[in-house]
KOLPAZA-962839 format. One line per 4 residues: number of its first residue (from 1); their letters; for each residue x, y, z of C-alpha. Coordinates in nm, 3 decimals. Each point is the difference from the previous one (the first is absolute). Layout:
NUM) a) X,Y,Z ~ ...;
// end
This chain:
1) msyd) -4.319,1.958,7.116 ~ -0.098,-0.170,-0.325 ~ 0.223,-0.042,-0.302 ~ -0.250,0.193,-0.216;
5) slpg) 0.046,0.308,0.211 ~ 0.367,0.024,-0.093 ~ 0.012,0.123,-0.364 ~ 0.367,0.091,0.031;
9) lktl) 0.088,-0.355,0.101 ~ -0.202,-0.138,-0.290 ~ 0.183,0.224,-0.246 ~ 0.338,-0.096,0.144;
13) fatv) -0.085,-0.370,-0.019 ~ -0.120,0.033,-0.362 ~ 0.315,0.187,-0.097 ~ 0.228,-0.257,0.156;
17) tagv) -0.195,-0.284,-0.162 ~ 0.011,0.168,-0.342 ~ 0.371,0.061,0.039 ~ 0.073,-0.363,0.084;
21) tgtl) -0.222,-0.124,-0.284 ~ 0.160,0.239,-0.247 ~ 0.344,-0.107,0.107 ~ -0.088,-0.366,-0.043;
25) vyhy) -0.153,0.067,-0.344 ~ 0.309,0.201,-0.102 ~ 0.237,-0.276,0.110 ~ -0.212,-0.263,-0.177;
29) mktn) -0.012,0.201,-0.325 ~ 0.370,0.082,0.018 ~ 0.100,-0.361,0.065 ~ -0.221,-0.148,-0.271;
33) ffav) 0.040,0.270,-0.266 ~ 0.377,0.018,0.023 ~ 0.024,-0.377,0.028 ~ -0.171,-0.027,-0.337;
37) tdee) 0.221,0.272,-0.145 ~ 0.317,-0.166,0.131 ~ -0.116,-0.336,-0.132 ~ -0.049,0.154,-0.344;
41) nikv) 0.353,0.143,0.010 ~ 0.167,-0.327,0.102 ~ 0.217,-0.129,-0.284 ~ 0.024,-0.375,-0.048;
45) sihv) 0.170,-0.224,-0.253 ~ -0.090,-0.342,-0.138 ~ 0.172,-0.244,-0.234 ~ -0.176,-0.157,-0.299;
49) evpr) 0.153,-0.290,-0.194 ~ -0.003,0.070,-0.374 ~ 0.108,-0.248,-0.270 ~ 0.329,0.123,-0.146;
53) dtva) -0.125,0.005,-0.361 ~ -0.290,0.234,0.087 ~ 0.208,0.279,0.157 ~ 0.072,0.183,-0.328;
57) ylig) -0.375,-0.007,-0.080 ~ -0.085,0.132,0.348 ~ 0.246,0.289,-0.025 ~ -0.098,0.082,-0.358;
61) rggk) 0.180,0.203,-0.260 ~ 0.177,0.289,0.173 ~ -0.157,-0.106,0.332 ~ -0.347,0.098,-0.125;
65) nikh) -0.197,-0.288,0.158 ~ 0.164,0.003,0.342 ~ -0.016,0.380,0.015 ~ -0.376,-0.015,-0.065;
69) ieee) -0.051,-0.248,0.288 ~ 0.214,0.212,0.235 ~ -0.194,0.318,-0.082 ~ -0.340,-0.169,0.039;
73) tcts) 0.086,-0.159,0.336 ~ 0.238,0.265,0.142 ~ 0.270,-0.264,0.051 ~ 0.356,-0.064,-0.112;
77) isfi) 0.088,-0.333,-0.161 ~ 0.342,-0.153,-0.061 ~ 0.125,-0.346,-0.092 ~ 0.278,-0.200,0.161;
81) dpgg) 0.155,-0.320,-0.127 ~ 0.040,-0.273,0.265 ~ 0.089,-0.256,-0.269 ~ -0.223,-0.276,-0.129;
85) pcrl) -0.302,0.017,-0.232 ~ -0.160,0.299,0.175 ~ 0.090,0.356,0.088 ~ -0.141,0.183,0.300;
89) gvir) -0.213,0.307,-0.051 ~ 0.050,0.232,0.299 ~ -0.303,0.227,0.051 ~ 0.022,0.291,0.246;
93) gske) -0.281,0.233,0.105 ~ -0.312,0.014,0.215 ~ -0.173,-0.325,0.101 ~ -0.284,0.061,-0.244;
97) gvql) 0.237,0.116,-0.277 ~ 0.230,-0.304,0.013 ~ -0.297,-0.238,-0.011 ~ -0.144,0.177,-0.305;
101) aklq) 0.343,-0.004,-0.167 ~ 0.038,-0.371,0.079 ~ -0.335,-0.076,-0.165 ~ 0.099,0.198,-0.310;
105) llkc) 0.338,-0.177,-0.023 ~ -0.166,-0.342,0.025 ~ -0.256,0.106,-0.261 ~ 0.286,0.096,-0.236;
109) veey) 0.166,-0.339,0.060 ~ -0.331,-0.170,-0.084 ~ -0.034,0.216,-0.314 ~ 0.351,-0.097,-0.110;
113) gqle) -0.105,-0.366,0.010 ~ -0.294,0.086,-0.226 ~ 0.201,0.190,-0.262 ~ -0.037,-0.121,-0.356;
117) tsei) 0.100,0.122,-0.345 ~ -0.268,0.041,-0.264 ~ 0.032,0.085,-0.369 ~ -0.252,0.256,-0.128;
121) fvse) -0.031,0.056,-0.374 ~ -0.069,0.355,-0.117 ~ -0.013,0.188,-0.327 ~ 0.305,0.160,-0.158;
125) ktia) -0.168,0.337,0.054 ~ -0.022,-0.067,0.375 ~ 0.364,-0.109,0.012 ~ 0.096,0.318,-0.182;
129) rlts) -0.194,0.216,0.246 ~ 0.154,-0.179,0.298 ~ 0.357,0.020,-0.125 ~ 0.010,0.345,-0.160;
133) eesk) 0.253,0.228,0.167 ~ -0.270,0.255,0.089 ~ -0.228,-0.256,0.162 ~ 0.003,-0.083,0.371;
137) klre) -0.299,-0.233,-0.034 ~ 0.195,-0.322,0.054 ~ 0.149,0.126,0.328 ~ -0.341,0.131,0.113;
141) iaal) -0.169,-0.336,-0.060 ~ 0.281,-0.187,0.176 ~ -0.016,0.239,0.298 ~ -0.380,-0.014,0.031;
145) sktr) -0.014,-0.379,-0.027 ~ 0.319,-0.057,0.206 ~ 0.138,-0.230,-0.270 ~ 0.310,-0.018,-0.217;
149) iyid) -0.065,0.022,-0.370 ~ 0.245,-0.096,-0.275 ~ -0.029,0.024,-0.376 ~ 0.029,-0.338,-0.173;
153) giqe) 0.188,0.051,-0.324 ~ 0.004,-0.359,-0.127 ~ -0.029,0.039,-0.377 ~ -0.200,-0.311,-0.084;
157) kpks) -0.279,0.103,0.239 ~ -0.234,0.299,-0.010 ~ 0.111,0.283,0.224 ~ -0.081,-0.074,0.361;
161) llvr) 0.061,0.110,0.356 ~ 0.142,-0.216,0.277 ~ -0.165,0.095,0.330 ~ 0.137,-0.116,0.336;
165) gtyh) -0.237,0.018,0.298 ~ -0.283,-0.172,0.184 ~ -0.311,-0.117,-0.188 ~ -0.207,0.304,0.102;
169) qien) 0.283,0.242,-0.080 ~ 0.037,-0.149,-0.348 ~ -0.378,0.029,-0.052 ~ 0.027,0.372,0.084;
173) vrec) 0.262,0.034,-0.276 ~ -0.236,-0.174,-0.245 ~ -0.276,0.250,0.086 ~ 0.235,0.297,-0.055;
177) lkem) 0.105,-0.141,-0.339 ~ -0.365,-0.055,-0.099 ~ -0.069,0.365,0.076 ~ 0.296,0.100,-0.218;
181) aaee) -0.132,-0.217,-0.286 ~ -0.343,0.161,0.033 ~ 0.160,0.345,-0.017 ~ 0.179,-0.098,-0.321;
185) vrse) -0.327,-0.111,-0.160 ~ -0.170,0.327,0.097 ~ 0.288,0.212,-0.116 ~ -0.088,0.216,-0.299;
189) teig) 0.355,0.037,-0.120 ~ 0.226,-0.294,-0.077 ~ 0.361,0.026,0.110 ~ 0.214,-0.044,-0.310;
193) nnsi) 0.277,-0.253,-0.007 ~ 0.254,0.274,-0.055 ~ -0.102,0.183,0.319 ~ 0.105,-0.292,0.218;
197) vncv) 0.354,-0.096,-0.074 ~ 0.196,-0.164,0.274 ~ 0.341,0.138,-0.083 ~ 0.274,-0.202,0.168;
201) pnpm) 0.347,0.159,-0.013 ~ 0.286,-0.211,-0.127 ~ 0.189,-0.113,0.312 ~ 0.336,0.013,-0.174;
205) ktkp) -0.025,0.360,-0.118 ~ 0.070,0.142,0.345 ~ 0.330,-0.098,0.157 ~ 0.032,-0.042,0.379;
209) qqme) 0.233,0.299,0.027 ~ -0.255,0.219,-0.180 ~ -0.283,-0.131,0.219 ~ 0.190,0.076,0.322;
213) kmid) 0.042,0.361,-0.110 ~ -0.378,0.022,-0.036 ~ -0.067,-0.074,0.368 ~ 0.149,0.022,0.349;
217) yekl) -0.091,-0.098,0.355 ~ -0.269,0.200,0.177 ~ 0.125,0.269,0.240 ~ -0.109,0.063,0.358;
221) epts) -0.117,0.355,0.057 ~ -0.196,0.151,0.292 ~ -0.374,0.042,-0.051 ~ -0.076,0.184,0.327;
225) fdgf) 0.133,0.309,0.177 ~ 0.184,-0.213,0.260 ~ 0.207,-0.175,-0.269 ~ -0.177,-0.338,0.010;
229) cevm) -0.148,-0.209,-0.281 ~ -0.194,-0.327,-0.016 ~ 0.189,-0.322,-0.079 ~ -0.055,-0.377,0.011;
233) vsvv) 0.287,-0.240,0.071 ~ 0.018,-0.265,-0.273 ~ 0.325,-0.190,0.072 ~ 0.237,-0.014,0.299;
237) esps) 0.357,-0.126,-0.008 ~ 0.082,0.175,0.327 ~ -0.073,0.336,0.168 ~ 0.304,0.125,-0.192;
241) kffv) -0.139,-0.108,-0.338 ~ -0.366,-0.019,-0.084 ~ -0.235,0.115,-0.276 ~ -0.313,0.211,0.010;
245) qkgg) -0.270,0.106,-0.242 ~ -0.175,0.336,0.012 ~ -0.363,-0.001,0.108 ~ -0.288,0.174,-0.174;
249) tlsk) -0.085,-0.003,-0.370 ~ 0.331,-0.157,-0.105 ~ -0.095,-0.317,0.187 ~ -0.321,-0.028,-0.203;
253) eldc) 0.186,0.073,-0.324 ~ 0.243,-0.283,0.077 ~ -0.291,-0.241,0.063 ~ -0.145,0.089,-0.341;
257) lidd) 0.341,-0.039,-0.166 ~ 0.043,-0.350,0.148 ~ -0.350,-0.090,-0.123 ~ 0.096,0.113,-0.351;
261) ltef) 0.333,-0.185,0.010 ~ -0.169,-0.319,0.115 ~ -0.271,0.024,-0.264 ~ 0.253,0.056,-0.279;
265) ysne) 0.265,-0.259,0.095 ~ -0.256,-0.266,0.093 ~ -0.066,-0.021,-0.373 ~ 0.236,-0.261,-0.145;
269) dnrl) 0.026,0.176,-0.338 ~ 0.112,0.321,0.171 ~ 0.257,-0.186,0.210 ~ 0.146,-0.164,-0.309;
273) qyav) 0.020,0.333,-0.178 ~ 0.192,0.150,0.293 ~ 0.216,-0.302,0.076 ~ 0.375,0.063,-0.027;
277) qkye) 0.257,-0.270,-0.077 ~ 0.267,0.150,0.222 ~ -0.035,0.262,0.272 ~ 0.267,0.239,0.123;
281) igdl) 0.061,0.156,0.340 ~ -0.200,0.322,0.021 ~ -0.281,-0.116,-0.231 ~ -0.347,0.114,0.104;
285) vatl) -0.239,-0.295,-0.005 ~ -0.341,-0.123,0.107 ~ 0.004,-0.299,0.233 ~ -0.265,-0.239,0.131;
289) ipdd) -0.036,-0.069,0.373 ~ -0.169,-0.342,0.013 ~ -0.127,0.051,0.358 ~ -0.260,0.255,-0.109;
293) ncwy) 0.015,-0.064,-0.377 ~ 0.073,0.367,-0.072 ~ 0.263,0.166,-0.219 ~ 0.229,0.277,0.131;
297) rakv) 0.263,0.240,-0.132 ~ 0.358,-0.102,0.075 ~ 0.366,0.055,-0.087 ~ 0.255,-0.276,-0.067;
301) vsie) 0.280,0.030,0.258 ~ 0.192,-0.326,-0.056 ~ 0.002,-0.306,-0.227 ~ 0.121,-0.351,0.074;
305) pdde) -0.027,-0.328,-0.194 ~ -0.287,-0.236,0.075 ~ 0.170,-0.335,0.065 ~ -0.334,-0.183,-0.009;
309) seed) -0.102,0.134,-0.341 ~ 0.067,-0.207,-0.311 ~ -0.046,0.302,-0.228 ~ 0.295,0.202,0.132;
313) esil) -0.233,0.256,0.165 ~ 0.099,0.235,0.282 ~ -0.124,0.082,0.347 ~ -0.065,0.373,0.026;
317) svnl) 0.015,0.200,0.322 ~ -0.249,0.281,-0.046 ~ -0.079,0.295,0.225 ~ -0.368,0.092,0.026;
321) vdfg) 0.038,0.372,-0.060 ~ -0.337,0.089,0.156 ~ 0.046,-0.201,0.321 ~ 0.373,-0.052,0.067;
325) dtik) 0.023,-0.383,0.010 ~ 0.272,-0.176,-0.197 ~ -0.105,-0.350,-0.110 ~ 0.131,-0.276,-0.225;
329) qkhc) -0.207,-0.086,-0.304 ~ 0.013,-0.256,-0.275 ~ 0.019,0.124,-0.358 ~ -0.361,-0.104,-0.071;
333) fvas) -0.137,0.236,0.270 ~ 0.162,0.310,-0.153 ~ -0.078,0.210,-0.307 ~ 0.126,0.328,-0.137;
337) lrpd) -0.187,0.301,0.142 ~ -0.229,0.182,-0.239 ~ 0.120,0.365,0.002 ~ -0.344,0.150,0.067;
341) flsi) -0.006,-0.182,0.335 ~ 0.248,0.266,0.116 ~ -0.288,0.243,0.048 ~ 0.083,0.058,0.369;
345) qfqa) 0.331,0.020,0.185 ~ 0.142,-0.307,0.177 ~ -0.174,-0.005,0.338 ~ 0.254,-0.180,0.227;
349) iqcs) 0.179,0.274,0.197 ~ 0.311,-0.113,0.189 ~ 0.021,0.125,0.361 ~ 0.172,-0.043,0.336;
353) mayi) -0.095,0.099,0.354 ~ 0.156,0.324,0.116 ~ 0.181,0.036,0.334 ~ 0.014,-0.369,0.099;
357) epkg) 0.242,-0.288,-0.051 ~ 0.008,-0.368,0.106 ~ 0.051,-0.068,0.369 ~ 0.375,-0.025,0.045;
361) gvew) 0.057,0.158,-0.342 ~ 0.059,-0.332,-0.181 ~ -0.300,-0.116,-0.204 ~ -0.373,-0.035,0.045;
365) teka) -0.115,-0.327,0.155 ~ -0.281,-0.211,-0.147 ~ -0.224,0.094,0.293 ~ 0.072,0.368,-0.058;
369) ieaf) -0.092,-0.031,-0.368 ~ -0.319,-0.191,0.086 ~ -0.095,0.268,0.255 ~ 0.060,0.272,-0.258;
373) etlt) -0.216,-0.184,-0.257 ~ -0.282,-0.022,0.256 ~ 0.030,0.364,0.109 ~ -0.008,0.124,-0.361;
377) ycah) -0.280,-0.237,-0.119 ~ 0.235,-0.124,-0.273 ~ -0.195,-0.108,-0.312 ~ -0.332,0.058,0.178;
381) wkil) -0.042,0.338,-0.171 ~ -0.076,0.211,0.304 ~ 0.086,0.367,-0.011 ~ 0.290,0.131,0.209;
385) marv) 0.111,0.363,0.023 ~ 0.356,0.059,-0.124 ~ 0.229,0.300,0.017 ~ 0.328,0.013,-0.191;
389) efns) 0.282,0.089,0.238 ~ 0.289,-0.060,-0.241 ~ 0.035,-0.082,-0.367 ~ 0.297,-0.169,-0.168;
393) svng) 0.083,-0.168,-0.329 ~ 0.111,-0.362,-0.039 ~ 0.091,-0.119,-0.351 ~ -0.185,0.297,-0.144;
397) rnvy) -0.319,-0.078,0.195 ~ -0.151,0.212,0.278 ~ -0.002,-0.160,0.346 ~ -0.207,0.173,0.267;
401) slkl) 0.067,-0.008,0.377 ~ -0.342,0.020,0.161 ~ -0.180,0.076,0.321 ~ -0.300,-0.237,-0.001;
405) vdtn) -0.311,0.047,0.214 ~ -0.292,-0.243,0.031 ~ -0.325,0.196,0.039 ~ -0.231,-0.303,-0.033;
409) tekd) -0.032,-0.047,0.377 ~ -0.150,0.219,0.272 ~ 0.347,0.126,0.086 ~ 0.254,0.087,-0.271;
413) idia) 0.303,-0.231,0.000 ~ 0.345,0.123,-0.104 ~ 0.147,-0.314,-0.163 ~ 0.363,0.086,0.082;
417) teiv) -0.083,0.068,0.366 ~ -0.188,-0.331,0.020 ~ 0.293,-0.194,-0.151 ~ 0.229,0.153,0.262;
421) rlef) -0.253,-0.069,0.280 ~ -0.013,-0.367,-0.106 ~ 0.382,-0.002,0.029 ~ 0.053,-0.096,-0.363;
425) gsvi) 0.173,0.326,-0.088 ~ 0.178,0.299,0.145 ~ -0.010,0.372,-0.075 ~ 0.256,0.164,-0.228;
429) tqel) 0.054,0.350,0.134 ~ 0.114,0.130,-0.338 ~ -0.101,-0.155,-0.333 ~ 0.307,-0.094,-0.202;
433) sm) -0.003,0.103,-0.363 ~ -0.003,-0.295,-0.239;
// end
């Protein structure tokens, strides 16, 4: 009996062969496809050494630069200080993402080494257009060119702009200004001198007590049906005392306000006009932070004599009302706050974590505070979800007890639960009223 005469046997053999082949193909596809998928989902971290003096540039004003790199590479980036001339940039994400982020960080470090300041002379009409209260042109040019632009008000020189950036960035600013000049030539109607008046209020007409009545700290209110709102942690003293800013449009408004403050107080004539011989506790001021060369709103909280000064000046402790830090400043880095810079509420909102206390109920350890800073992306301007559990008043200021949730990862992280899991804190069964 030949094999060809058994069609049933042939069919059975073909079926078995197809089944084995299909099974092998399935197992091959499953192994390789899911291996690739798992590899893509593997999270890694690398450390990049960054010169200490470049960190502020890398982070950018309000975390703008670092946030842009994180969004482009789908990574999270933080900085730790091991001591010495460098800080370590810790990059977490996929293998591909962390390598891209590393390249961008190193590119920024290289750019920082190429930064220069150039003086660009422009017409009075251009200066007027750039500085008029209605105009956003100066901010637009600075944003597009990724530079910092200051108005040079030195009287013996023609009006000019000081532009800080790389050579190519500064050239982009020149091109924008040339376009503006061409527009002015083509314009059919001349802008009269009286239509552009830079009215600067007298700093002494508004007393600190009157200014404080004009403004208060921002309030936390739910923006979703489940009672949560978006916040960013700006300063941490401990899980029992930290400061947040609200996310959304207010964050952008604050960035613009800091730009305006910096532009105004970088002008020496303006600083002299708003200089005060003697400050008092409670005065609202503008103060320079040399690390990023920007000016911020602040309140004087204490005054002590400067033993090193020969001119009987004072050391001022000022609280940055939009961030929460309290720092010591020399007299020369402080000026009276122009009243129209109170256009938005103070943005630093004082908070505490609800339902947890230090392990053992004594005080938070340094490691616990460091862990909390990492969990909340402190000063890295990442959004957390916050829900107000309790609200109290301390010295006339609202203090919010929060439930904080990190939704930036694949799985939501309850910050309080994580602090307890790490054995840095313990649960309070009933929140005590403050």
